[in-house]
C-alpha positions, 0 to 999 in steps of 0.5 A, spaced: 274 194 142 267 194 144 268 200 149 272 204 144 267 203 138 261 206 143 266 212 145 266 214 138 259 213 136 257 217 142 262 222 140 259 222 133 252 223 136 254 230 139 257 232 133 252 230 128 246 235 126 239 232 129 236 236 123 240 233 117 242 226 120 238 220 118 240 214 122 236 209 118 232 209 112 230 202 111 229 201 104 233 207 102 227 211 099 230 217 095 227 224 096 222 226 091 225 229 084 223 233 079 219 229 074 224 230 068 229 227 072 225 221 075 227 214 072 222 209 072 224 203 077 226 197 074 222 190 076 225 187 083 224 180 080 225 176 074 220 178 068 214 173 068 214 172 075 208 174 079 209 171 086 208 175 092 213 174 097 215 177 104 221 181 100 216 184 096 216 190 100 211 192 106 207 197 102 204 196 095 199 199 091 192 195 090 191 196 083 185 192 082 181 185 083 178 179 079 174 174 081 170 168 077 172 163 071 178 166 068 180 171 073 187 168 074 189 169 067 186 176 066 190 178 073 196 175 070 195 179 063 195 185 067 201 184 071 205 182 065 202 189 062 204 193 068 211 190 068 212 191 060 209 198 060 210 201 067 217 198 068 214 196 075 214 190 079 207 187 079 204 181 083 198 176 083 196 174 090 190 169 091 185 170 096 179 166 099 174 169 103 170 164 108 163 167 109 160 160 113 160 163 120 158 170 117 151 168 115 146 175 114 140 175 117 134 178 113 128 182 115 122 179 119 122 172 122 120 165 119 114 161 121 117 158 128 119 166 130 126 165 129 130 171 125 130 169 117 137 166 115 139 168 108 145 165 104 150 168 099 148 167 092 155 165 090 156 161 096 159 161 102 166 161 099 169 166 094 176 166 091 179 172 088 185 174 085 189 181 087 194 185 083 199 188 087 204 193 084 211 196 087 215 195 093 215 201 098 218 202 105 212 206 107 205 208 106 207 216 105 213 214 100 214 220 095 215 214 089 209 210 091 205 217 091 208 218 084 206 211 082 199 210 084 197 216 080 200 213 074 196 206 076 190 210 077 191 214 070 193 207 066 188 204 061 191 197 060 189 193 054 188 187 059 182 191 062 178 193 056 171 190 056 170 186 050 164 186 045 160 181 049 161 186 056 165 180 059 170 182 064 173 178 070 175 185 074 170 186 080 165 192 079 168 194 072 161 194 069 158 198 075 164 203 074 162 204 067 155 205 068 156 210 074 161 214 069 156 214 064 151 218 069 156 223 071 156 230 067 163 230 066 167 223 065 172 222 071 179 223 070 183 216 070 182 209 067 179 202 070 184 202 076 182 209 078 180 206 085 187 203 086 190 205 093 196 203 098 195 197 102 200 193 106 203 186 104 199 181 107 204 176 107 208 180 113 207 178 120 203 183 124 209 185 128 212 188 122 207 194 123 208 194 130 212 199 134 219 198 131 225 196 135 231 200 136 234 204 130 240 202 126 245 207 130 243 204 137 243 197 134 250 199 132 252 202 138 251 195 142 252 190 137 260 188 139 258 187 147 258 180 149 252 181 154 248 186 150 241 187 152 239 186 145 241 179 146 236 178 152 231 172 150 225 174 154 221 180 154 222 183 160 228 185 165 230 188 171 234 195 171 238 195 177 243 201 175 242 207 170 248 212 168 246 218 164 249 224 160 249 231 161 244 236 157 247 242 155 243 248 151 246 249 144 247 257 145 251 256 152 256 250 149 257 255 143 259 261 147 264 257 151 272 257 148 274 251 144 279 249 150 273 248 155 269 244 150 275 240 148 276 239 156 269 237 157 269 232 151 275 228 154 270 228 161 264 227 157 259 224 162 255 220 157 262 217 155 263 216 163 256 213 163 258 208 158 264 206 161 261 205 168 255 200 165 260 196 161 265 195 167 259 194 172 256 189 167 262 185 167 263 185 174 256 182 175 257 177 170 264 174 174 260 174 180 255 169 177 249 174 175 245 174 169 247 181 167 246 185 161 248 192 158 245 197 154 247 204 151 243 209 147 244 217 145 242 219 152 244 214 157 247 207 159 244 202 164 245 195 166 239 190 168 239 183 171 235 177 168 230 175 163 223 174 164 217 173 159 213 176 164 215 179 171 208 178 174 204 172 173 197 171 171 195 171 179 199 178 180 205 175 183 212 177 182 217 172 179 221 169 185 228 171 181 225 178 180 224 179 187 231 176 189 234 181 184 230 187 187 232 185 194 239 184 192 240 191 189 235 195 191 236 200 197 234 196 203 234 196 211 239 192 215 243 189 208 250 190 206 251 196 201 256 192 197 252 186 194 257 183 190 262 182 195 260 175 195 259 170 189 252 169 188 249 162 191 255 162 196 256 157 201 251 156 206 256 159 212 255 166 209 247 166 210 248 163 217 253 169 219 247 173 216 242 170 220 246 170 227 247 177 226 240 178 225 239 174 232 244 179 235 241 185 233 234 183 235 236 181 242 240 187 243 234 191 241 230 188 246 234 189 251 237 196 250 232 199 245 230 200 237 237 200 233 236 206 228 237 205 221 235 207 214 235 205 207 242 203 205 243 205 197 248 199 194 254 200 190 259 195 187 267 196 188 270 195 181 277 196 178 277 201 173 285 200 172 290 195 173 294 197 179 289 202 182 284 201 187 277 200 185 272 205 185 264 205 187 259 204 182 252 206 185 246 201 184 239 204 183 235 206 189 229 202 186 230 197 181 225 197 175 222 192 171 222 194 163 221 191 157 227 188 154 230 192 148 229 189 141 232 189 134 227 192 129 223 186 126 222 190 120 229 190 118 229 182 117 224 183 111 228 189 108 228 189 100 235 189 098 237 191 090 
């Protein structure tokens, strides 16, 4: 049962130590080990395959780049050598730079008084090949740092300059010349300028703030109307149920009997139950309700919107209806779920007659005093028992719909 699963999950949160619990490690990267125990990683793809894909990892090492005639062949030779000698996955990625719309402007003006337009000697389009190494979950991964130092220090045969001084590696001759000018030779090989970079094939959304973590996703996956299934970008939160904060020292000073009794009536578990039962009741009444549970609270929302506010600054009509129905208001029923949504016109007519009566009565006798009426739902918790009230929030709020982590879809699997 979904509610039983989330109860166990919430109990696990209370027991686990925040300092040691790691709820999500996307690629399973290991902690840094001593050098004598660190074994080189095997290539994540077949030998001789140099094609870069989205599953090649979000972060890679940019070893070097090549351009000119024969550049692709030299890049492939370097990839093969890295796979063979370092036992690391290596890829060749082709890039084309179109500089047509980026024409540089020179000094001075031409004979017509316009700025002098320049052009690139090699043309407005440039084709290059990059050699990328590795498969790392983050830019500061410890294994990535170790491999980066190995790449910088490597002196592969594929990058050796022949007797004629020809090579397709970009800036290779410049580095040799600068090294000859320095008093002390720089440590490292021809790839000493390597650095970490992102996978160019992954979408920008991968590197955007992530969705809910794996633990929270697991807490919500078995619910039929989980908020993680909301198709739109926003929703209206109408009811919020929170747990209780307790000082660690205070909780440890209590007796074990007291702690067991409080665990049975944990407000966080009660919050999850309230949200689940309220969501189911609202669904039965015709509302598009969703529930969501995390480590500190549970809540219920209604509706799915790409934008609650349109381009003209006006709220969506359905959002207005939701706020008016479940938010505290004057002269409205405190139990909005007593009738089915989109009920027959007789109920609307009855409300109109009641409003007309109140208007006539107030004009003859005086103003009727009324305040903001918070609303609630009567929900049956147990069969055969009378329903219990579950309150709605006084002010419903438009929030961003929670989403699953985008990056988990591109996670590398061994």
